[in-house]
N, C-alpha and C positions, 0 to 999 in steps of 0.2 A: 136489489132493485136498481134499475137504470138511473144514473145521476140526473139525466134530463127529465125523466118522469117525476122524480122527486121535486126538482125545481119547479116544474110546471104545476104540479098539484098544490104545493105550498103557495106559489105565487097566485094561482087562481083563487085559492081559499082566502088569502089575505086581501086580494082585491074585492072579492065578494063581501067579506066582512066590513071592509072599509066603506063600500057603497051602502051596505045595510045600515051602518052607523052614521052615514053621511059625513065621513071624515076622509074621503078619498084624496083631497088636495093635501091635507096635513100628512097623511100616511105616505103619499108620493114623495113629499119633501124629506120625510124621515128615511124612506128607503134609499133615496139618492145619497143621503148622509152615510147610511150604512154601507152602500156600494163603494163609495170613495174611501171609507174607513178600512175596508177590506184590502186596500192597496198598501196599507201600513203593514210591513212584514211582521212586526212584533204582535200586532193585534191578530193577524191571520194565524200566526203560529200558536197563539193561545187557543183559538177556536179549533184548530186541527189537531191539537195535542191530546191523545186519548188518555194520557196519564193524569192530566189536570182534572180534578173532580168537578162534577156538575155544579156544586154549590160555589166553588171557587170561580168558575166561569161566570156564574150568575152575578156574583159580587163584583167581578171585574166589569161586566156589562153595565151594572147599575152605577158603578163609580165613573165610568167613562161617559155614559149617555144620559144620566139623570139631569133633568132640566134642559137638555138639548133636544130631546125627542119626546114624543108623547108616551104616557104610561101604556097605551094600547100597543105601541111599537115595542116597548121593552117586554111586555107580556108575550108578544109574538116571538121574540128572540128566546125568551125563557122556555117557551113551548118547543122551539127547535132544539134547545139544549136537553130538555126532558126526553125528547124523542131521538136524541143522538143524531141530529141533522144539522148541527151548527157549522160543520165543515162545508156545507152547501150554501151558506149564507150569500156569498157573492153571486152564485148562479141563480139563486132564488130572487135576489134583488134585480139582477139583469132581466130576468124573465118578467118580473112584476112591472118594471119600467116599460118594457116592450108591450105588454098587455094593456097597461094604462094608456100609452100613446095610441094604440090601436082603438081602444074603446072610446076615447075622447077626440079622435082624429087630430092628433098632434104630430107634426113633422119634426124630426130631429135634424138640426143644422149645425155644422161645425164650420167656422170661418177661421182660416189660418192666414195671418198677415205677417209682414216683416217687422212691423212696429205695432205697438198696442193701439187699438181703436178706443175712441172715447165713447161714453155711454150714449150720447146723443146720436152719433153716427150708427151705432149698433141698433138703436131703436128705429131709426129710419130704414135700415136694411131689413129689420124684422117686419115692418109694415109692408114693404114691397113684396117680400116673400109670402107673407100671409095673404096679400091680395092676389098674387099669382096662383097660389095653391088652394086658396079659399079654405084655409084651415089655420088653426093656431100652430105656433112653432115654439120649440125650445132651442135657443141659440147658445152655442158655446164658442167663445173666442179663444184662440191660441195664437201665440207668436212664435215665429220660426225665422230667424235672420237669414237662414240658408236660401230662402226663396227670393231674396234681394229686394223685391218690391212686388206690387200687385197683390193678388190674393188667391187662395184655393178655397173653394166652397164645396162642402159635402152636404148634400140633402138626401138623407137616408142612404140609399145605395147608388146615388148618382154623384159624379164629381165634375165640377167646372174648375179648370186650372187656368187662371189668368196671371200666373206668376212670371216675373222677369226671368227667373232661372229656367223655367220650361221653355220660354220663347228663345232665350239664348242657346239652349241645348238643341232646339229644333234648327236654328240657323247653322249651328256647328255641324250637325248631321248633314244638312243640305250642302254645305260647303265641302265636306269630305267626300260626298258622292259625285261632285262635279269632277270630271276628268280633264286634266290639263294637257 
């Protein structure tokens, strides 16, 4: 079966059950936690290793996530393990998060700055974006000293680049095109 079909089916089923149980916000937070956990190489190698038994994988999941996520979410991962779909966890999480944002009209925003923003400024930016798009937003802030100053803002598939690095690069290209 196609990997994307697996991801979509499980993500849709999880979202449907979460809505049915009225736990969609809680499950959304759990899925974010799982999604970022899949970036840990050791965790991912345990999930993808076919030699490790299902019971061992379940005990590892329980040890890692008990008390940090809901029992509902742990049962879901155990279901994935029972159905031998645990290697698809990251894609299932990615698809779930996308479906959740679509269902609840939430825009995903990434704000990249040269220095770390404080929480107050991030909240103000969130209000402005929410007002402009008339929807809720999930804002993620990152720092990258290479942009020198200013910011780069990604709102879903659109990017606004107001970084000093980009402006300097533009000036450099213009100067190189000028013939003397």
